Steps between C-alpha positions, in 0.01 A plus 500: 500500500379755249222614737752680721625698202147575379402638840821704517454644151142604577631741765615827337848597615643794310837620625444674832161332547605149603353477853199283409703246307765495775232409755368231266846347452580502871172317569578253219844428642361442850237263358777302329699447817758777499635559849452875473349740251491876540509834320831674562573871540529554125167330431648173372320171565749269674461130579755305704558127538760366743749669725838380377823694465504484119250713310345444160292788364235466231435861399206581275289811464131569557449819305393526139485764232164654413248380250219257571531155342173314571570196719387187320595150395541455125666224296670350803641829626421750775473859378538804722732783593794351690463139386840533335654808662530379759231357727541169318855458627410626847209258542721219370749594775230469766383160376849354458616630838202337669592167340856504637413643843562174693847468345584863580420440867713187511806679366686811616308732264258790503291533184360849443240580235458872429241681291662838449333835437577754228712286269323649199612851594853637500499499881515120559398590854433145617823351370711782638349445843557123510853537361596643839297247704631165379826335395405188306719217379279471191243727336238428236330801340142448383484616139373326186776293344279234346482164670821384329690827541744607770583871494855587598523868413310827470613823343541822693286812463486876534192721464559862397250786537591816307337843478580803285327837539547809280353848471264510202645624172387514141540174309703685237785547750765241399552347845379163634181517700450301820367194316789501253746532785372181667483319167870583463567341840308187400689480170828529692408201717390297196831579326693400812313166506563439130872558547517263799289234327692499174709189576256334742249273324323375813224716651623415850828677420341811350375835628126502425342847541122545494306826484224479762336843485536839331261793531516873446295811560502876545308778672575773245799629694703183554521164326616172644557139417530200730638161407555168674720230357662190637784276393565133568870480569753218459792387709779748439272802453313567821255772604779731615653490151170603340439763764844643431435509126167681546645751746797563270265575209299740717819670614622541142166651400526747786859599417477512120158651433278778626216254559354451848629206702335161458409372845532124553399265778593133530334201664488122488876453476585129501816319403483200269548178694597153378522181705720198424344200327705246698371585849328229708177700460515511120595131485205410722262667256665334200460159663141571609391609152658191347335277761164635384579392144590845364809670356651774717624821340686793651363846425627857524228766508512847348271632773566579865360330810549475876783264397703819439417639845582207726766329287777756562410518871468130585762372253371147540403252227189642336268409212161618381233243428127493439229381265382703203630667188664833585393632157150521654614731784285816519292398195120477459545127426680408825439134588674187625422142390369298794727203428804729487414650837467152653829385344675807642382407851642150451833634373526740793423228755760268346765770494430601860522140622838460331631816667370426850789274597 
């Protein structure tokens, strides 16, 4: 089973450059008996089994972040970019779906496996496209949960790009320069998060800001500073709340000081989304993990995934599942144990069989 993942990982697929891996996955799905496999208008790789009225969608993603991790086997694990995030889960979807294909065709179901594009960017282009194409009864998102883990929630997100530009002046003038102005904005957001987090001990309930980029420069006549930051947002404090707080700060700066306006741009707005733990889908995964001799555990992630994109649209039972330790996402040490990958395929096949009634 691990050979499929190895071949998939060997194909580079940075966000926006997924065509080669999409073609590979479509060919792999056809070889494993899928009824149809094609690349859709967004560039997603889609495999279909059955033609029933009820849909089950297994939604993973093909793209990876940058950074080459040499593909190799070492100490019983496969190393390579995407082994954990998230080609491992996607290839496990393909293998498990192929195992249950005869049952899908016997029942009134359509099983759809999707390798989405651009999950690792703020666009989530692939997931946004399929959200309007399907209406599943159940959805499984392909993300690393660990073979015993079942992810029920992801935090929301907002990315903020800010720019300040000033005429040059002597450093002895007692006014904030462009860099200091953006630092003040960042400090405002950090203070807002600290106030919100004060009585919330769990990271899933907190606002978690992160400074992504800050740079400055001048040409002798004007100086400028640009900054990008993001925040992982909990239930109860969505992207619109953070956007409002940032815009209010910028408005106050404009009205109360003689400083030039700070220009802000927003992207990647996603609401936090949490699924119930007592749905038939979640119970099927609990039972499948136990049947494989393991102890199931529910998880709530501080990151954001395509879970956040399709969950609010489809409003069906949804979980995220996949092999690998999410602490290895985007790292130079990204790898998945071979036995964990194989166990994940078995868990998925068991859970799918239980749901295909």
